[in-house]
C-alpha positions as a printed Julia matrix, in Angstrom:
362×3 Matrix{Float64}:
 150.84  -167.84   90.63
 148.31  -169.83   92.52
 144.99  -168.31   92.31
 143.32  -167.73   95.82
 139.87  -166.6    97.01
 139.4   -165.41  100.72
 136.5   -166.35  102.76
 136.56  -163.4   105.11
 135.3   -164.44  108.51
 137.77  -162.2   110.85
 140.03  -164.44  113.06
 138.34  -167.58  111.36
 139.19  -166.34  107.56
 140.74  -169.32  104.97
 141.69  -169.15  101.67
 140.43  -171.17   98.58
 143.52  -172.38   96.43
 142.54  -172.93   92.77
 144.36  -175.13   90.32
 144.87  -177.95   88.06
 147.66  -179.5    90.07
 147.86  -178.56   93.73
 150.21  -181.23   94.82
 153.21  -179.08   95.54
 151.22  -176.43   97.23
 149.52  -179.1    99.59
 153.04  -180.66  100.04
 154.77  -177.37  101.13
 151.36  -176.58  103.57
 152.16  -180.07  104.94
 155.68  -179.6   105.28
 154.99  -176.19  107.3
 152.59  -177.79  109.61
 155.43  -180.5   110.47
 157.8   -177.69  110.91
 155.3   -176.18  113.41
 155.15  -179.41  115.47
 151.74  -180.29  114.22
 150.34  -183.6   113.67
 148.42  -184.4   110.22
 146.25  -187.06  109.34
 144.22  -187.94  106.23
 140.39  -189.08  105.82
 140.37  -190.48  102.32
 137.7   -191.82   99.92
 138.94  -195.23   99.14
 138.34  -194.64   95.42
 140.32  -191.52   95.33
 143.21  -193.18   97.14
 143.26  -196.08   94.73
 142.88  -193.32   91.78
 145.51  -191.05   92.83
 148.61  -192.94   93.83
 150.54  -189.75   93.42
 148.88  -188.04   96.14
 148.7   -191.04   98.56
 152.55  -192.16   97.73
 153.9   -188.61   97.11
 152.22  -185.99   99.09
 150.84  -187.82  101.66
 153.57  -190.51  102.26
 154.12  -191.38  105.93
 150.99  -189.26  106.9
 148.35  -191.9   108.92
 145.34  -192.31  106.51
 142.04  -193.63  107.14
 140.34  -194.89  104.15
 136.57  -194.88  104.03
 133.6   -195.41  101.38
 132.57  -192.12   99.75
 129.05  -193.35   99.83
 126.18  -191.31  101.32
 125.82  -194.07  104.04
 129.05  -193.42  105.4
 127.83  -190.11  106.9
 126.43  -192.26  109.96
 127.16  -192.55  113.83
 128.76  -196.06  113.22
 131.35  -194.45  110.89
 131.78  -191.33  112.48
 132.91  -193.56  115.7
 135.39  -194.8   113.48
 136.99  -191.87  112.2
 137.32  -190.44  116.09
 138.87  -193.82  117.03
 141.31  -193.28  114.32
 142.27  -189.9   115.35
 142.44  -191.3   119.39
 144.94  -194.18  117.87
 146.92  -191.63  116.46
 147.15  -189.61  119.48
 146.34  -186.22  118.29
 146.55  -183.22  120.31
 144.61  -180.04  119.75
 147.05  -178.56  117.32
 146.47  -181.46  114.97
 145.41  -181.23  111.42
 142.82  -183.3   109.95
 142.72  -183.3   105.89
 139.83  -184.5   104.31
 140.47  -186.06  100.89
 137.08  -186.75   98.7
 133.73  -185.51   97.98
 131.1   -184.27   99.89
 130.51  -187.32  102.17
 134.26  -187.34  103.31
 134.2   -183.76  103.67
 131.0   -183.54  105.88
 132.34  -186.52  107.98
 135.91  -185.69  108.49
 134.9   -182.15  109.0
 132.47  -182.84  111.82
 134.97  -185.54  113.56
 137.28  -182.48  113.44
 134.67  -180.1   114.89
 134.02  -182.69  117.87
 137.37  -184.24  118.63
 138.88  -182.61  121.69
 136.1   -179.93  121.19
 137.67  -178.97  117.92
 140.7   -179.65  115.7
 141.65  -177.93  112.54
 140.36  -179.4   109.17
 141.43  -178.9   105.83
 139.41  -179.71  102.93
 140.64  -181.27   99.5
 137.43  -181.8    97.33
 138.11  -184.33   94.58
 134.1   -184.1    93.18
 132.6   -181.2    91.45
 130.0   -180.9    93.8
 132.36  -180.61   96.53
 134.41  -177.98   94.84
 131.72  -175.72   94.11
 129.7   -176.39   97.42
 130.17  -178.46  100.25
 133.77  -177.86  101.02
 133.17  -174.1   101.36
 131.3   -172.73  104.35
 132.06  -174.85  107.36
 128.84  -177.04  107.32
 129.81  -180.42  108.53
 127.54  -183.36  109.63
 126.05  -187.12  109.49
 122.46  -188.53  108.61
 120.25  -190.06  110.8
 117.4   -192.48  109.78
 115.03  -189.69  110.31
 116.7   -187.31  108.05
 119.62  -186.08  106.34
 122.3   -183.72  107.91
 120.37  -183.93  111.33
 123.66  -184.02  113.12
 126.28  -181.5   112.6
 128.24  -178.19  113.22
 129.54  -175.11  111.77
 133.24  -175.75  111.76
 135.17  -173.72  109.16
 138.02  -175.04  107.4
 141.63  -173.44  107.88
 142.27  -173.93  103.94
 140.55  -175.29  100.94
 142.42  -176.7    97.81
 140.41  -176.89   94.87
 142.44  -179.4    92.46
 140.49  -179.47   89.13
 143.03  -182.22   88.15
 140.74  -184.5    90.17
 137.87  -184.15   87.82
 139.86  -186.3    84.98
 138.95  -189.31   86.96
 135.29  -188.5    88.26
 132.76  -190.8    86.66
 130.29  -188.88   84.24
 127.35  -189.57   86.83
 129.23  -187.84   89.62
 130.13  -184.98   87.37
 126.74  -184.5    86.29
 125.79  -184.67   89.98
 128.14  -181.6    90.39
 126.5   -179.83   87.95
 123.52  -179.71   89.41
 124.64  -177.57   92.46
 126.22  -175.04   89.78
 122.71  -174.62   88.28
 121.54  -174.04   91.58
 123.98  -171.17   92.13
 122.57  -169.71   88.77
 118.98  -169.96   89.77
 119.46  -168.57   93.18
 121.77  -165.49   92.27
 123.48  -165.62   89.15
 121.31  -165.35   86.07
 124.29  -164.84   83.63
 125.56  -168.21   84.94
 122.23  -169.97   84.55
 121.75  -168.48   80.72
 124.99  -169.82   79.89
 124.18  -173.22   81.34
 120.74  -173.33   79.35
 122.25  -172.0    76.16
 125.22  -174.75   76.32
 124.82  -177.41   78.78
 128.01  -178.46   81.09
 128.44  -182.01   80.65
 132.18  -182.87   80.48
 135.11  -181.98   82.76
 136.95  -181.18   79.66
 134.99  -178.28   79.04
 137.31  -175.2    78.95
 134.66  -173.13   81.15
 134.79  -175.31   84.12
 137.56  -173.78   86.14
 135.95  -170.46   85.8
 132.74  -171.68   86.83
 134.05  -173.45   89.76
 135.63  -170.41   91.03
 132.53  -168.21   90.14
 130.22  -170.69   92.25
 132.87  -170.57   95.17
 132.98  -166.81   94.96
 129.11  -166.6    95.25
 129.15  -169.01   98.29
 131.84  -167.27   99.9
 129.85  -163.92   99.63
 126.72  -165.67  101.31
 128.59  -167.59  104.08
 130.46  -164.25  104.99
 126.97  -162.53  105.16
 125.13  -165.16  107.12
 127.56  -167.5   108.18
 125.14  -169.48  110.6
 122.0   -169.16  108.58
 120.23  -167.0   110.88
 119.19  -164.15  108.89
 115.2   -164.13  108.14
 114.1   -164.32  104.7
 116.94  -165.32  103.0
 120.89  -165.43  103.28
 122.47  -168.64  103.7
 119.1   -170.48  103.41
 118.67  -169.67  100.07
 121.56  -172.16   99.35
 119.17  -174.78  100.08
 117.04  -174.42   96.81
 116.09  -177.91   95.67
 117.45  -179.47   98.95
 114.12  -179.68  101.26
 112.61  -181.9    98.4
 116.14  -183.55   97.28
 117.03  -184.48  101.03
 113.57  -186.03  101.72
 113.96  -188.16   98.55
 117.42  -189.34   99.64
 116.15  -190.15  103.16
 112.87  -192.06  101.56
 114.76  -194.35   99.31
 117.62  -195.05  101.95
 120.41  -193.02  100.6
 121.62  -195.61   97.98
 119.28  -194.67   95.08
 120.0   -191.02   94.26
 123.41  -189.39   94.48
 123.03  -186.01   96.33
 123.39  -183.9    93.29
 120.5   -185.87   91.31
 118.28  -185.82   94.22
 118.9   -181.71   94.25
 118.28  -181.79   90.51
 114.91  -183.38   90.79
 114.4   -181.07   94.22
 114.98  -178.03   91.88
 112.34  -179.31   89.33
 109.96  -179.89   92.27
 110.73  -176.12   93.62
 110.41  -174.79   90.25
 106.82  -176.68   89.85
 105.84  -175.44   93.19
 106.93  -171.74   92.37
 104.8   -171.82   89.1
 101.61  -173.46   90.8
 102.17  -170.88   93.39
 101.91  -168.05   90.97
 105.5   -166.94   91.42
 107.47  -168.12   88.47
 106.02  -167.97   84.92
 105.46  -171.24   83.3
 107.91  -170.74   80.71
 110.52  -170.22   83.07
 109.95  -173.62   84.91
 109.81  -175.43   81.67
 113.26  -173.9    80.96
 114.64  -174.9    84.17
 113.76  -178.43   83.63
 114.99  -178.46   80.23
 118.4   -177.22   81.51
 118.64  -179.97   84.52
 117.5   -182.83   81.79
 120.33  -181.26   79.08
 122.89  -181.67   82.13
 122.3   -185.34   81.99
 120.29  -185.15   85.24
 116.86  -186.97   86.32
 113.91  -184.81   86.4
 111.55  -187.49   87.58
 111.65  -190.24   90.33
 112.14  -193.68   88.7
 111.79  -195.8    91.79
 108.63  -196.71   94.02
 108.13  -194.3    96.82
 104.71  -192.67   97.99
 104.22  -188.91   97.9
 102.9   -189.21  101.65
 106.47  -190.79  102.61
 108.1   -187.66  100.99
 105.95  -185.42  102.58
 106.78  -187.21  106.03
 110.44  -186.86  105.32
 110.13  -183.22  104.54
 108.58  -182.49  107.81
 111.66  -183.9   109.46
 114.02  -181.58  107.64
 116.36  -179.37  109.76
 114.97  -176.26  108.22
 111.64  -176.78  109.23
 109.78  -174.47  112.0
 107.01  -175.33  114.52
 106.22  -178.23  112.33
 105.66  -176.22  109.01
 107.87  -176.94  105.94
 110.18  -174.07  104.61
 110.92  -173.9   101.03
 113.2   -171.9    98.57
 110.96  -170.95   95.95
 111.91  -168.92   92.71
 110.42  -165.71   91.31
 112.76  -166.04   88.06
 115.99  -167.64   87.38
 118.72  -165.56   89.51
 116.16  -164.52   92.2
 115.13  -166.85   95.12
 113.0   -166.48   98.14
 111.9   -168.13  101.02
 108.35  -169.47  101.97
 107.91  -170.2   105.67
 104.85  -172.19  105.55
 104.51  -174.3   102.38
 101.32  -175.68  101.11
 101.48  -179.36  101.82
  98.72  -180.18   99.65
 100.28  -178.58   96.75
 103.72  -180.42   97.66
 101.85  -183.62   97.47
 100.49  -182.69   94.04
 104.12  -181.69   92.89
 105.39  -185.16   94.01
 103.01  -187.03   92.45
 103.55  -185.04   89.15
 107.43  -185.91   89.61
 106.31  -189.82   89.8
 105.67  -190.4    93.36
 102.51  -192.66   94.06
């Protein structure tokens, strides 16, 4: 029986479907949409389309498809325009369904395009990377980047369904797999101490690890609960904002290095270590805990320091542009212990500069 998890948002609720091979399930959904007279299009990662001909020539045979590079630079105004032009060329109406087949970049891009085309058409997420499976495909955040910062343009647009097909992980490059583990570590740190302990004791380094399906579902369940409680990140003192652990540092690193040096998960990994060190320096987190967090990140095959030339002041300036900043103040997610995170509304900028320099910035 197909395993499902519900994201309960009233009339905008949707199911997350889990399985090693969901081709038949997606094909059945596609058939139903067509029977209902709905148009369907696919926005696919070009590399995924090449690696999975059974999906493109089988499940999506005859479905109009736009292939896009999966790199972070595709989350741009120019590429967004191309996706919207594609929708227009297919003469989609308001009952159309746009399927995003790819990692977080494709999901964010296609989801955002769906949210604004004809003031909103349905989007369906089929994540193909570990990171997208455990995080970005769930919760309805969509967006693109600007030169000034990451995800500065976007919407909340919940998908109509998410199909977590773990079979895609068999062709995922190891570096991409590790990037996804960064988000899994994040879930452990912000609210699941047992998960963090499991990862600290036995690193997750391979898609063949038998723990992978259960861990993916565990992370999705945690995110679903957070999204149900605080869909639009409006709760003070926590809520959905806690999911940004490591991201204020990480997004700044991505922006300052032109979105072409670090994968998102790699930047988040460095960001989590920086957040842990900030928490330690601020007297919130014991030094032994901060060291253990860094060791766990490193054991997953992820970077913990910056190995390129970038200045601490440049990174600080990028953090001030972060969409979570308020009244010019940098907001940070910090740690009291593994499994317990909280928000600092006005972070100490001098301490941030020191943390960046310790991480390898000039």
